[in-house]
DRENDO-1510 file (C-alpha; in Angstrom, 1 decimal, always signed):
<recs>
REC; n; res; u; v; w
REC; 1; MET; -7.5; +44.7; -105.2 .
REC; 2; ALA; -4.3; +46.7; -106.1 .
REC; 3; SER; -5.6; +47.8; -109.5 .
REC; 4; ASP; -8.9; +49.1; -108.4 .
REC; 5; PRO; -8.6; +53.0; -108.3 .
REC; 6; ALA; -10.7; +53.4; -105.3 .
REC; 7; ARG; -8.2; +51.2; -103.3 .
REC; 8; ILE; -4.9; +53.1; -104.4 .
REC; 9; SER; -4.9; +55.3; -101.2 .
REC; 10; ILE; -5.4; +53.8; -97.9 .
REC; 11; ARG; -6.9; +56.6; -95.6 .
REC; 12; ILE; -6.1; +56.5; -91.8 .
REC; 13; PRO; -7.7; +59.0; -89.4 .
REC; 14; ILE; -4.7; +60.9; -87.7 .
REC; 15; TRP; -6.1; +60.3; -84.2 .
REC; 16; LEU; -6.6; +56.5; -84.8 .
REC; 17; TRP; -3.0; +56.6; -86.1 .
REC; 18; ARG; -1.9; +58.2; -82.9 .
REC; 19; ARG; -3.5; +55.3; -80.9 .
REC; 20; VAL; -1.7; +52.8; -83.2 .
REC; 21; VAL; +1.8; +54.0; -82.7 .
REC; 22; ILE; +1.3; +54.5; -78.7 .
REC; 23; GLN; +0.0; +50.8; -78.6 .
REC; 24; LEU; +2.9; +49.5; -80.8 .
REC; 25; ARG; +5.5; +51.4; -78.3 .
REC; 26; ARG; +3.5; +50.0; -75.3 .
REC; 27; HIS; +3.1; +46.3; -76.7 .
REC; 28; GLY; +6.9; +46.2; -77.5 .
REC; 29; LYS; +7.9; +48.1; -74.5 .
REC; 30; VAL; +10.1; +50.2; -76.7 .
REC; 31; GLU; +12.7; +47.4; -76.7 .
REC; 32; SER; +11.2; +44.8; -79.0 .
REC; 33; GLU; +9.2; +44.6; -82.3 .
REC; 34; SER; +5.3; +44.9; -82.3 .
REC; 35; GLY; +2.8; +44.8; -84.9 .
REC; 36; ALA; -0.8; +45.5; -85.7 .
REC; 37; PHE; -3.3; +44.7; -88.3 .
REC; 38; LEU; -5.2; +47.9; -89.7 .
REC; 39; LEU; -8.9; +47.2; -90.1 .
REC; 40; GLY; -11.7; +48.6; -92.2 .
REC; 41; PRO; -15.4; +48.0; -92.8 .
REC; 42; GLN; -16.0; +45.0; -95.0 .
REC; 43; ASP; -18.5; +47.1; -97.1 .
REC; 44; ASP; -16.5; +50.1; -98.0 .
REC; 45; THR; -15.7; +51.0; -101.4 .
REC; 46; PHE; -12.2; +52.5; -100.5 .
REC; 47; ASP; -9.5; +51.5; -98.1 .
REC; 48; ARG; -10.4; +53.5; -95.1 .
REC; 49; VAL; -9.1; +52.3; -91.4 .
REC; 50; THR; -11.5; +52.6; -88.7 .
REC; 51; ALA; -10.1; +50.1; -86.2 .
REC; 52; PHE; -6.8; +48.1; -85.3 .
REC; 53; ILE; -5.9; +44.9; -83.5 .
REC; 54; CYS; -2.2; +44.1; -82.1 .
REC; 55; TYR; -0.7; +41.0; -83.1 .
REC; 56; ASP; -0.2; +39.9; -79.5 .
REC; 57; ASP; -3.9; +40.2; -78.8 .
REC; 58; LEU; -4.5; +37.6; -81.5 .
REC; 59; ASP; -1.4; +35.4; -80.7 .
REC; 60; ALA; +0.0; +35.5; -77.3 .
REC; 61; ASN; +3.4; +34.2; -78.6 .
REC; 62; ALA; +3.7; +36.6; -81.5 .
REC; 63; TYR; +6.7; +38.5; -79.9 .
REC; 64; GLN; +8.9; +35.7; -78.4 .
REC; 65; GLY; +12.4; +36.3; -78.9 .
REC; 66; GLY; +12.1; +40.1; -79.6 .
REC; 67; ALA; +11.0; +39.7; -83.2 .
REC; 68; ILE; +7.6; +38.9; -84.9 .
REC; 69; ALA; +6.5; +35.4; -85.4 .
REC; 70; PHE; +2.7; +35.3; -86.0 .
REC; 71; HIS; +1.2; +31.8; -86.0 .
REC; 72; ALA; -1.9; +30.1; -87.6 .
REC; 73; ALA; -3.8; +30.4; -84.3 .
REC; 74; GLY; -3.3; +34.1; -84.4 .
REC; 75; HIS; -4.7; +34.3; -88.2 .
REC; 76; ALA; -7.6; +32.0; -87.1 .
REC; 77; ALA; -8.4; +34.6; -84.2 .
REC; 78; LEU; -8.0; +37.7; -86.7 .
REC; 79; TRP; -10.5; +36.1; -89.2 .
REC; 80; GLU; -13.0; +35.6; -86.4 .
REC; 81; HIS; -12.5; +39.0; -85.1 .
REC; 82; CYS; -13.0; +40.5; -88.5 .
REC; 83; ARG; -16.2; +38.2; -89.1 .
REC; 84; LYS; -17.7; +39.3; -85.7 .
REC; 85; ASN; -17.1; +42.8; -86.3 .
REC; 86; GLU; -17.8; +42.8; -90.1 .
REC; 87; LEU; -14.1; +44.1; -90.7 .
REC; 88; ARG; -11.6; +43.2; -93.2 .
REC; 89; VAL; -7.6; +43.7; -93.1 .
REC; 90; VAL; -6.8; +47.0; -94.9 .
REC; 91; ALA; -3.0; +46.8; -94.1 .
REC; 92; ASP; -0.6; +45.8; -91.5 .
REC; 93; VAL; +2.1; +47.7; -89.4 .
REC; 94; HIS; +5.1; +46.9; -87.3 .
REC; 95; THR; +7.9; +48.4; -85.7 .
REC; 96; HIS; +11.8; +47.9; -86.2 .
REC; 97; PRO; +14.7; +48.9; -84.0 .
REC; 98; GLY; +16.5; +51.9; -85.3 .
REC; 99; TRP; +15.7; +54.3; -88.0 .
REC; 100; ASN; +15.8; +51.7; -91.0 .
REC; 101; VAL; +12.1; +51.2; -92.2 .
REC; 102; GLY; +13.3; +49.1; -95.2 .
REC; 103; GLN; +12.0; +45.6; -95.1 .
REC; 104; SER; +14.4; +43.0; -93.6 .
REC; 105; PRO; +14.8; +39.6; -95.5 .
REC; 106; ILE; +12.5; +38.1; -93.1 .
REC; 107; ASP; +9.9; +40.8; -93.8 .
REC; 108; LYS; +10.2; +40.0; -97.5 .
REC; 109; ARG; +10.0; +36.3; -97.2 .
REC; 110; ASN; +7.0; +36.6; -94.6 .
REC; 111; PRO; +4.2; +39.0; -95.8 .
REC; 112; MET; +1.5; +39.1; -93.1 .
REC; 113; MET; -1.0; +38.9; -95.8 .
REC; 114; PRO; +0.4; +37.4; -99.0 .
REC; 115; VAL; -1.9; +39.0; -101.3 .
REC; 116; GLN; -1.2; +41.4; -104.2 .
REC; 117; GLY; -1.7; +44.8; -103.3 .
REC; 118; HIS; -1.6; +44.4; -99.5 .
REC; 119; THR; +0.4; +47.3; -97.8 .
REC; 120; ALA; +2.7; +46.8; -95.1 .
REC; 121; ILE; +3.8; +49.8; -92.9 .
REC; 122; ILE; +7.3; +50.1; -90.9 .
REC; 123; VAL; +7.4; +52.3; -88.1 .
REC; 124; PRO; +11.0; +52.9; -86.6 .
REC; 125; ASN; +12.6; +52.9; -83.1 .
REC; 126; PHE; +10.0; +50.2; -81.9 .
REC; 127; GLY; +7.5; +52.8; -82.2 .
REC; 128; ASN; +9.2; +55.6; -80.3 .
REC; 129; THR; +8.5; +58.2; -83.2 .
REC; 130; SER; +6.0; +61.0; -84.1 .
REC; 131; TRP; +2.5; +59.7; -84.2 .
REC; 132; TRP; +1.5; +63.0; -86.2 .
REC; 133; SER; +3.1; +61.9; -89.4 .
REC; 134; LEU; +4.2; +59.3; -91.7 .
REC; 135; GLU; +7.4; +60.9; -92.8 .
REC; 136; ARG; +9.7; +58.3; -91.0 .
REC; 137; ALA; +7.4; +55.2; -91.8 .
REC; 138; GLY; +8.2; +52.6; -94.6 .
REC; 139; ILE; +5.3; +51.9; -96.9 .
REC; 140; HIS; +5.6; +48.6; -98.8 .
REC; 141; GLU; +3.2; +47.1; -101.3 .
REC; 142; TYR; +3.2; +43.4; -101.8 .
REC; 143; LEU; +3.4; +42.6; -105.7 .
REC; 144; GLY; +3.3; +38.7; -105.2 .
REC; 145; ASN; +5.9; +36.0; -105.4 .
REC; 146; PHE; +7.9; +37.6; -102.4 .
REC; 147; GLU; +8.5; +41.0; -104.4 .
REC; 148; TRP; +7.7; +44.4; -103.0 .
REC; 149; ARG; +7.3; +47.9; -104.1 .
REC; 150; GLY; +8.4; +50.9; -101.7 .
REC; 151; HIS; +6.2; +54.0; -101.8 .
REC; 152; THR; +7.5; +57.5; -100.6 .
REC; 153; LEU; +5.5; +60.4; -99.4 .
REC; 154; SER; +7.2; +62.6; -102.2 .
REC; 155; ARG; +6.2; +60.3; -105.1 .
REC; 156; GLY; +2.9; +61.2; -106.9 .
REC; 157; LYS; -0.3; +59.8; -105.2 .
REC; 158; ARG; +0.4; +58.7; -101.7 .
REC; 159; ARG; -0.2; +55.0; -100.9 .
REC; 160; VAL; -1.2; +55.9; -97.4 .
REC; 161; ARG; -2.2; +59.2; -95.9 .
REC; 162; LEU; -3.3; +60.5; -92.6 .
REC; 163; THR; -6.9; +62.3; -92.6 .
REC; 164; MET; -8.8; +64.3; -90.2 .
REC; 165; TRP; -11.7; +61.7; -90.2 .
</recs>
């Protein structure tokens, strides 16, 4: 997946990103972490986000204790949702308190999708940030074996970009 040139950049329509950030803020009540899976059509030849589903819509216990703990039942519900709607996971996104969008030790040891090339996006301030830009978001690519590569907006081709459509 990560070496396929068509899948180097994930495209998210700006109107959909706005909805994601608003829902993360709402689901975390601007006081606890929240997250979502970013989904795209199964048959796409590139990574285009067309839908999302919040963690707690799949796993009612995902936010116990203020941090994210996604359980096996949530993964089963995710795969069922994807199967029914002919979707696949393109990336995941979750919030952090404050402005630090680097990965915590827990994030590094618990990738939502432990597949090489998977992208995790971290949004600051429990989602209380701009929904028109990725400027303050952390973009992290899973390399396998609990290793990650951070991507910045200024470095060459962008791993994740907002688009008009």
